[in-house]
Residue, then its C-alpha position, 0 to 999 in steps of 0.5 A: x488252473x487258469x487264475x487270471x494271474x500267471x504262475x508264482x501268483x497269490x490270492x490273499x484274503x486280508x484282515x487288519x492288514x494281515x494275511x488271514x488266508x492265502x492260496x499260492x499259485x505255483x508252477x504245478x498247482x495251487x497250495x494253501x499253507x498250514x499252521x503248526x497246529x492243523x486239523x482235518x475234520x470230516x462231516x462225521x466228526x473224525x479228526x486227524x492231526x496234521x502236525x508236521x504237514x506244511x501244505x494243502x495241495x489242489x492239483x489239476x486232477x483234484x487229488x487233494x492232499x497234504x504234504x510234508x517236507x524238510x527245508x530244501x527237499x522234495x515232499x517226503x510224505x503225502x496224505x491223500x483223500x478217499x478218491x471215490x468220494x472225490x470222483x462222485x463230487x466231481x460228477x455231481x458238479x456237472x449238475x450243481x456246484x459242489x463244495x470240495x472243502x472248507x478251510x478255516x484259518x487261525x484267529x486274526x490276531x495270530x495272522x502275519x503281515x503279507x510279504x513276498x513278491x509274485x508275478x500276479x496277485x488278487x487281494x481281498x479285504x472283506x468289510x468287518x461286521x458287527x461280531x468281528x473280533x480280532x481275538x475270536x474271529x477267523x476267515x474261512x473259504x469254501x472251495x466249490x467246483x462246478x461246470x456252469x457259473x451259478x453265483x446264486x447257488x454258491x452264495x446260498x449253499x449251506x455253511x458248515x458251522x452255526x457261527x459262520x457268516x459270509x463276508x463281503x468286499x465291494x465285489x461280494x463274497x465270492x471270487x471266480x469262477x476260474x477254470x481247471x484243465x485236465x480234470x479227472x485222469x481216470x474219467x472217460x469223459x473230461x468235465x470242463x470244471x470251474x472253481x469258485x471261492x466263497x469267503x466269510x468269518x467265523x468266531x470260535x471262542x472255544x479255540x483261540x489257539x494258532x490253529x487251522x482246520x480243513x473240513x471235508x465230507x470225505x475221509x483221508x485214505x492214507x499216506x504215501 
């Protein structure tokens, strides 16, 4: 994934000078860290407890998965999604932008300060809005794939929860597009996919715990 920054990079969205969400760009592929309490939620309401899993991975072939590992060891377990639905979304992306997933971070009051060293970084700091509250407000990202830049379609795409609203910095509410290489190992035709991140705020007054959520339209297939 050509992010405009070298490997060992980071894309971070800050709130109150805290790291609300970050995407780490490793030598292998982008990953998003999970909280100690994390949930996967499908569009039909099915929930999966992700306790013990540390990372949500976005590899070049878009076989999205969660990873569990012990400190200093290679990942010992993966949770993969239903591949057929992911392949359908990738095909649809040739006609219009498709949201692969939505990630909602923990309440801002629980977010940590940004730390560490990287070869490159993209830092976003959205402006607060009228309903921003450090206790109830969380930052979310929608991750879209598409073949042609279409910022209007991405900005106007539906939000998955009623209390969601887009957040803006001086450049708008999206980041990208970025390019992927080697998409769809099993596809006969390689699609020149792009990805764009849309960001915003959501207030979740019914859950003020240090938890995060990953929403998808497809189910988890199983572990390996």
